[in-house]
C-alpha positions, 0 to 999 in steps of 0.5 A, a space after each residue: 525508517 525508510 530506503 531510497 529507491 530511486 532519486 530523480 531531479 524532480 522527485 524522490 521514491 523511497 521504501 517506507 518501512 513499517 510502523 513508521 509515520 509519515 507525519 509526525 507522531 508519539 515524538 518521532 522525527 517526521 519522515 520527510 525531515 529523515 529523507 531530506 537529511 539523506 538527499 539535502 533537499 530544503 523542503 519535500 513535499 508529499 504527494 500521497 501517504 501510507 499508513 503508519 504499518 503500511 511498508 513499501 513505495 512512496 513517491 515524494 515531490 523535491 519541489 512545488 511544480 512536481 508536487 503539483 504536477 504528481 498531485 494531480 495525477 494521483 487525484 485523477 487516478 493516472 498512477 497505478 498502486 499495487 499492494 500485497 497483504 497477508 491476510 488470516 482466515 477465509 475470504 468469502 471470495 478469492 478475486 473479483 472487485 471489493 465496492 462499497 461506501 465506507 463509514 466511521 465504525 468504533 474508535 479509529 476504524 471504518 467499516 464497508 457498507 453496501 451502499 454506493 453514494 461514494 464508494 471504495 473500489 479495490 481490484 483484488 487477486 489472491 492465493 494460499 499462503 499456507 494453513 489459515 493464510 492467504 496472499 492477496 494482491 491489490 489494485 485501489 481504484 479509489 484512494 480512501 483511508 485504510 481502504 485495503 485494510 477495510 476491503 480485506 476485513 469485509 470479505 473476512 480476510 482482514 490483514 494479518 497483524 493489523 492493529 486495528 482490524 485484526 490481532 495485533 499480536 498475531 504477528 510482528 507486523 502488520 502485513 500490507 506493504 505497497 507493492 509496485 507503483 506505475 506513472 508517466 512524468 514529463 513524457 517519461 514511463 516510470 515503473 517501480 517495484 519493491 519486493 518485500 522478500 529477503 528484507 528482514 525489517 519487512 517481515 519475516 513472512 514474506 520469506 514463507 515459501 507459499 508467499 514467496 511463490 506468490 510474490 514471484 509470480 506477480 512481479 509485473 503486476 500492471 500485466 495481469 488481467 484485472 477484474 473490470 470495473 463498470 
């Protein structure tokens, strides 16, 4: 369900496995309950969320004061978040910004439109991941539901195995992974990276030679020259 990455007096960092709900879902045990059974915390606090299909780094507060401070940082966009994705198809562009309003589409899906009233903005790079596939490194500036999934779908690079925006039968999982987190807390700077390679529960496609080389080149994503947001 998860791996403990880092324990601090005020917060916990975990690697959430794919297809694990942050909230209780279909009779599953609530994720926070599972974590607290390992850490001994009476109560834990969510300060951000990941979709069920998404694996990777989550930051969880251990008390109310830490939850307030960390939640505020997420709201003010002071936490840098970086995601890896493997997409299928040939995208309309290979790097830059994906920006537009998100509106409800069919069932539980969203779509990106051209208006910019309250836009979802995602910075990204990409490289070839083999025939018909592409590896993406995404840095969401905003934090909207399904943002990266919808953004990549909008440029023709829907995430491999995504159960809503692509063919879920095309792969062993939906290939979106919360790769890195950077933030400051109580005067200290924290940087965490969760490399998905050689972790069988995170999926086999990360170990493809071309994908692996791409991941290796992006292990310090905060040092890259990201596209400018106007």
